C-alpha positions in Angstrom: -34.0 -19.0 0.1 -35.0 -21.3 -2.8 -32.1 -20.0 -4.9 -29.7 -20.7 -2.1 -30.9 -24.3 -1.8 -30.4 -24.8 -5.5 -26.8 -23.4 -5.3 -26.0 -25.7 -2.4 -27.3 -28.7 -4.4 -25.2 -27.7 -7.3 -22.1 -27.5 -5.1 -22.8 -30.9 -3.6 -23.1 -32.4 -7.1 -19.7 -30.8 -8.0 -18.1 -32.2 -4.8 -19.5 -35.7 -5.6 -18.4 -35.5 -9.2 -14.9 -34.5 -8.2 -14.8 -37.3 -5.7 -15.9 -39.9 -8.2 -13.4 -38.8 -10.8 -10.6 -39.0 -8.3 -11.6 -42.5 -7.2 -12.1 -43.8 -10.7 -8.8 -42.3 -12.0 -6.9 -43.7 -8.9 -8.2 -47.2 -8.9 -9.6 -48.0 -12.4 -8.3 -45.7 -15.2 -5.0 -44.6 -13.8 -5.2 -41.2 -15.6 -3.4 -38.5 -13.8 -5.2 -35.7 -15.6 -8.6 -37.0 -14.5 -7.3 -37.3 -10.9 -6.2 -33.7 -11.0 -9.5 -32.5 -12.4 -11.3 -34.5 -9.7 -9.3 -32.9 -6.9 -9.9 -29.4 -8.4 -13.7 -30.0 -8.7 -13.9 -31.4 -5.1 -11.9 -28.4 -3.8 -13.9 -25.8 -5.7 -17.3 -27.3 -4.6 -16.2 -27.7 -1.0 -14.9 -24.1 -0.9 -18.1 -22.7 -2.5 -20.4 -24.5 -0.1 -18.3 -23.3 2.9 -18.6 -19.7 1.7 -22.3 -20.2 1.1 -22.7 -21.4 4.7 -20.4 -18.8 6.3 -21.5 -15.8 4.3 -25.2 -15.4 4.9 -27.4 -13.8 2.3 -27.5 -10.5 4.2 -23.7 -10.4 4.3 -23.5 -11.2 0.6 -26.0 -8.5 -0.2 -23.9 -6.0 1.8 -20.8 -7.0 -0.1 -22.5 -6.7 -3.5 -24.0 -3.3 -2.5 -20.5 -2.1 -1.5 -19.1 -3.2 -4.8 -21.8 -1.4 -6.8 -21.9 1.8 -4.7 -20.9 4.9 -6.8 -19.4 6.5 -3.7 -17.5 5.4 -0.6 -16.7 7.3 2.6 -13.0 6.9 3.6 -11.2 7.9 6.8 -9.9 11.4 7.4 -7.6 13.1 5.0 -4.7 12.9 7.4 -4.6 9.1 7.0 -4.9 8.9 3.2 -1.4 10.1 2.0 -0.7 6.7 0.5 -4.0 6.6 -1.3 -3.4 9.9 -2.9 0.2 8.9 -3.9 -0.9 5.6 -5.3 -3.7 7.2 -7.3 -1.4 9.8 -8.6 1.2 7.2 -9.7 -1.5 5.1 -11.4 -3.0 7.9 -13.4 -3.0 7.2 -17.2 -4.9 10.1 -18.7 -5.8 13.0 -16.5 -5.3 14.5 -13.0 -7.4 17.5 -11.8 -6.8 19.1 -8.4 -8.4 21.9 -6.4 -6.6 22.9 -3.2 -6.2 25.9 -0.9 -2.5 25.0 -0.9 -0.9 21.8 -2.2 2.4 21.8 -0.4 2.0 18.4 1.3 0.9 16.8 -1.9 3.7 18.3 -3.9 6.3 17.0 -1.5 5.2 13.5 -2.6 3.9 14.0 -6.1 6.0 16.5 -7.9 8.9 14.0 -8.4 6.5 12.0 -10.6 5.4 15.0 -12.7 8.0 14.4 -15.4 7.1 10.7 -15.8 3.4 11.5 -16.0 4.1 14.2 -18.7 6.6 12.3 -20.8 5.8 8.6 -20.4 2.2 8.4 -19.4 1.1 11.4 -21.5 -1.2 12.7 -18.7 -3.1 16.0 -18.8 -2.5 17.6 -15.3 -4.4 20.7 -14.1 -4.0 22.1 -10.6 -5.9 25.0 -9.1 -4.3 26.7 -6.1 -5.9 29.5 -4.1 -4.5 32.9 -4.9 -2.4 34.1 -1.9 -4.0 37.5 -2.2 -7.6 36.2 -2.1 -9.9 37.7 0.5 -11.4 34.2 1.0 -8.6 33.2 3.3 -10.1 35.0 6.3 -13.5 33.2 6.4 -11.8 29.8 5.7 -9.3 30.5 8.5 -12.2 31.4 10.9 -13.8 28.1 10.2 -10.6 26.1 10.6 -8.9 27.9 13.4 -11.8 29.5 15.3 -9.4 32.0 16.9 -9.5 35.8 16.9 -7.2 38.8 16.9 -3.5 38.2 16.4 -3.8 34.4 16.6 -6.3 34.4 13.7 -4.2 36.8 11.7 -1.1 34.6 12.2 -3.0 31.6 11.0 -4.3 33.5 7.9 -0.7 34.5 7.1 0.4 30.9 7.5 -2.2 29.7 5.0 -1.1 32.3 2.5 2.5 31.3 3.0 1.6 27.6 2.3 -0.2 28.6 -1.0 2.8 30.8 -1.9 5.2 27.8 -1.2 3.1 25.6 -3.5 3.4 28.2 -6.3 7.2 28.4 -5.8 7.5 24.6 -5.9 5.7 24.2 -9.2 7.7 27.1 -10.7 10.9 25.4 -9.6 9.8 22.2 -11.3 9.0 24.3 -14.4 12.5 25.8 -14.5 14.2 22.4 -14.0 12.0 20.8 -16.7 12.7 23.6 -19.3 16.5 23.5 -18.6 16.6 19.7 -19.0 14.5 19.5 -22.2 14.9 22.8 -24.0 12.3 25.0 -25.8 11.7 22.6 -28.7 10.9 19.5 -26.7 7.5 18.1 -27.6 5.7 17.1 -24.4 3.2 14.3 -24.9 1.2 15.4 -21.8 0.6 18.7 -20.2 0.9 20.4 -16.8 -1.0 23.6 -16.1 -1.3 25.4 -12.8 -3.6 28.4 -12.2 -4.7 30.5 -9.2 -8.4 30.9 -8.2 -10.0 33.3 -5.8 -13.3 31.6 -5.2 -14.8 30.2 -2.0 -12.9 27.0 -1.1 -15.8 24.6 -0.7 -13.8 21.4 -0.7 -10.5 19.8 -1.8 -10.8 17.9 -5.2 -8.4 15.2 -6.5 -9.5 13.6 -9.7 -7.6 10.8 -11.3 -9.0 9.4 -14.6 -12.5 8.1 -13.8 -12.6 8.5 -10.1 -12.2 11.4 -7.7 -11.5 12.0 -4.0 -13.3 14.8 -2.2 -12.4 16.5 1.1 -15.2 18.7 2.4 -14.4 21.9 4.2 -16.7 22.3 7.2 -17.4 25.3 9.4 -15.7 23.6 12.4 -12.2 22.3 12.2 -9.4 21.6 9.8 -10.0 20.1 6.3 -7.3 17.5 6.9 -9.5 16.0 9.7 -12.6 15.8 7.5 -14.0 12.5 6.4 -13.1 11.9 2.7 -15.5 10.8 0.0 -14.3 8.7 -3.0 -16.6 8.8 -6.1 -15.9 5.7 -8.2 -18.6 6.0 -10.9 -17.7 8.6 -13.5 -21.1 8.3 -15.1 -23.0 9.4 -12.0 -24.6 12.8 -11.5 -22.5 13.2 -8.3 -19.3 12.8 -10.2 -20.5 15.3 -12.9 -21.4 17.9 -10.3 -17.9 18.0 -8.9 -16.2 17.8 -12.3 -18.3 20.8 -13.5 -17.3 22.7 -10.4 -13.7 22.2 -11.3 -14.3 23.3 -14.9 -16.1 26.5 -13.9 -13.3 27.4 -11.5 -10.7 26.6 -14.1 -12.3 28.9 -16.7 -12.6 31.7 -14.1 -9.0 31.4 -13.0 -6.2 33.6 -14.2 -5.2 31.9 -17.4 -1.7 33.4 -17.3 -0.9 32.3 -13.8 2.1 30.3 -12.7 3.0 27.7 -15.4 1.8 26.1 -18.6 4.1 23.3 -19.9 1.9 22.9 -23.0 3.9 25.7 -24.5 6.6 23.1 -25.3 4.1 20.9 -27.1 2.5 21.0 -30.5 -0.9 21.3 -28.8 0.0 24.7 -27.3 1.4 25.8 -30.7 -1.9 25.0 -32.3 -3.8 26.8 -29.5 -1.8 30.0 -30.0 -2.3 29.9 -33.8 -6.1 29.4 -33.5 
């Protein structure tokens, strides 16, 4: 409370100083620069004291806590398409993704792949669940909750979505190689692999933050509340990043596409 009184006193002094400068420059010195400074000081002090009065200390503490928080709960995944797209377009160094299927994301993002590879020099890695994985059945039971033919139809639909994702990235690969040729040196890289592990959550990392979609045992992942981790130095961020790396190393390294093969980086890797 004492600190707040001191701040208010300082703001009052700023307001009075601004008012005096304005009056002096208007009636005595006739200096326009001083008049402008006086007005700005008066406005700044007045604005600050208003904010101090309106925003109580509890509110200010909540705002500062929110700004410092390493993680934030967002709305459901269904409502966050623009956030994913904006994050993808703003990536400058790396993008890592884990998904059961990535069809919806690819519909929006794959058109930016070439720009990310050639102009932004991004390193992009995507893990898609293997369409032959036995893990589809328990995940489908959690999401769908049905049985018999209805459950089987849903499992098949999930496999088809994963397969569609794979076909989409292969199509991009074919277009890219035809456009640039075998000797084009790609500044970035795009690698897509299949994994067969348990799908615990969706993972979307862009540079130094990541967006997590938990998979619960009751309902669809797209309806889950989404967690955004904004502090890349936190233990929470490291846990999720390590999970990606483990899955990546376990995945079939020859799967789907590897655009590094057009870059000097891939040439060095093959020679090593």
